[in-house]
C-alpha positions in Angstrom: 48.6 135.0 215.9 51.3 133.7 213.6 54.8 134.7 214.7 57.0 136.4 212.1 59.6 133.6 212.3 56.9 131.1 211.2 56.0 133.2 208.2 59.6 133.6 207.3 60.2 129.9 207.5 57.1 129.3 205.4 58.4 131.5 202.6 61.6 129.4 202.5 59.7 126.2 202.5 57.4 127.5 199.7 60.5 128.4 197.6 62.0 125.0 198.3 58.9 123.2 197.3 58.6 125.1 194.0 62.2 124.2 193.1 62.2 120.6 194.4 58.7 119.6 193.4 57.6 121.7 190.4 54.9 119.2 189.4 53.2 119.3 192.8 50.4 121.9 193.4 51.4 123.6 196.7 48.9 126.4 197.1 47.8 124.5 200.3 50.0 122.1 202.2 51.2 120.8 205.5 54.8 121.2 206.5 56.2 119.1 209.4 59.7 120.0 210.8 61.2 117.1 212.6 63.9 119.2 214.3 61.4 121.9 215.1 58.6 119.5 216.3 56.1 121.8 214.6 53.5 121.5 211.8 52.4 124.4 209.7 49.2 124.5 207.7 50.0 126.8 204.8 47.5 128.4 202.3 48.7 130.7 199.5 52.2 131.0 201.0 50.8 132.2 204.4 50.9 130.2 207.6 47.3 129.7 208.7 48.0 127.4 211.7 51.1 126.3 213.7 50.8 123.1 215.8 53.3 121.6 218.2 53.8 117.9 217.3 55.8 114.9 218.4 57.7 113.0 215.8 59.8 109.9 216.3 62.0 109.6 219.3 64.4 107.8 216.9 64.6 110.8 214.6 64.0 111.0 210.8 64.5 108.0 208.7 63.0 106.0 205.8 63.4 102.3 206.4 60.5 100.0 207.5 61.1 98.8 211.0 63.2 101.9 211.9 60.4 103.5 213.9 61.7 106.8 212.4 59.6 109.6 210.9 59.9 109.5 207.1 60.9 112.6 205.3 60.0 113.9 201.8 56.8 114.7 199.9 53.7 112.9 201.1 50.0 113.5 200.8 46.9 112.9 202.9 45.6 109.5 201.9 42.6 109.0 204.2 40.8 110.4 207.2 39.3 108.2 210.0 37.4 108.9 213.2 35.1 111.8 212.2 32.6 110.8 214.9 35.0 109.5 217.5 34.8 111.4 220.8 37.7 113.5 222.1 40.3 111.1 223.4 38.6 108.1 221.9 41.0 105.2 221.2 41.4 104.0 217.7 42.9 100.6 216.7 43.3 99.7 213.1 41.7 103.1 212.4 38.5 102.0 214.1 37.0 103.4 217.3 37.3 100.8 220.2 34.5 102.4 222.2 37.1 103.4 224.9 38.3 106.8 225.8 42.0 107.3 226.8 43.1 108.8 230.1 45.1 111.7 228.6 48.4 112.5 230.4 49.2 116.2 230.3 52.5 115.9 232.3 55.7 115.3 230.2 55.9 111.6 231.1 55.6 108.5 229.0 52.7 106.3 229.9 54.2 103.3 228.1 51.1 103.1 225.9 51.2 104.4 222.3 47.4 105.0 222.0 46.1 106.6 218.9 43.3 109.0 219.9 40.5 111.2 218.4 41.4 111.2 214.7 43.7 109.5 212.2 45.0 111.1 209.0 46.8 108.5 206.9 49.6 109.6 204.7 51.3 108.1 201.6 54.7 108.9 200.2 55.0 110.4 196.7 58.7 109.7 196.0 59.7 106.3 194.6 62.6 104.8 196.6 62.4 107.6 199.2 59.0 107.1 200.9 57.0 105.1 198.4 57.5 101.5 197.5 59.4 98.6 199.0 61.1 98.9 202.4 60.6 102.7 202.4 56.8 103.0 201.9 55.3 105.4 204.5 51.8 104.1 203.9 52.8 100.4 204.4 54.7 101.5 207.5 51.4 102.9 208.8 52.7 106.4 209.4 49.8 108.5 210.6 49.0 112.0 211.9 47.0 111.3 215.0 45.9 112.4 218.4 47.8 111.0 221.5 47.1 110.2 225.1 50.6 111.5 225.9 49.8 115.2 225.3 52.5 116.2 227.9 55.1 115.0 225.4 54.0 117.1 222.5 56.8 119.3 221.4 59.4 116.6 222.1 60.3 113.6 220.0 58.3 110.7 221.5 56.5 108.7 218.8 57.3 105.4 217.0 57.4 107.2 213.6 54.0 108.8 213.5 53.2 112.5 213.9 51.4 112.9 217.2 49.2 115.9 218.0 47.1 117.2 220.9 43.6 115.9 220.6 42.0 119.4 220.1 44.6 120.1 217.4 44.1 116.9 215.4 40.4 117.4 215.5 40.8 120.9 214.1 43.3 119.8 211.5 41.0 116.9 210.5 38.4 119.4 209.5 40.9 121.5 207.5 42.5 118.9 205.3 41.3 116.8 202.4 42.6 113.7 200.7 45.4 114.6 198.3 46.7 117.6 200.3 50.5 117.7 200.0 52.5 117.1 203.2 56.3 117.9 203.2 58.2 116.4 206.1 61.7 117.7 206.5 64.4 117.0 209.1 64.8 120.7 210.0 
């Protein structure tokens, strides 16, 4: 069940998107709140799913090499790992044949393993998250599963948006290339 505060936040985000990005079709989109450590899947102004996530332990930021999670308007650029087993480790968006030992306690393993599915994103705003030293796609910012599930809900990544393996598998089936993604530091 979607909590009333999530729906209220969604209404504000929808209003913001319509004003800030009038040329972007936002009848379906993902919203990632860096401060909230949450992702919403929104369809026709209604929150369909809420996921706890982990964004960068360094906060929000745009520069290449900062290990920060980029903000602004993005879109789904690609999907990788459709046939990868739960917890399967991907390197370079390809399955290695290995399955991660998933840690459910809130501790860092020291390994930044990408597991189960990868959703690549690209920035849509020149000089903000697209092009040059700000380019989210060139920075390899992904939405992906993690072996550190116990850290979900806390900033823990190196810039990517980490999800629980079950959640990223579900999300992978819901999204298509081109789907807008708004990432805000709120």
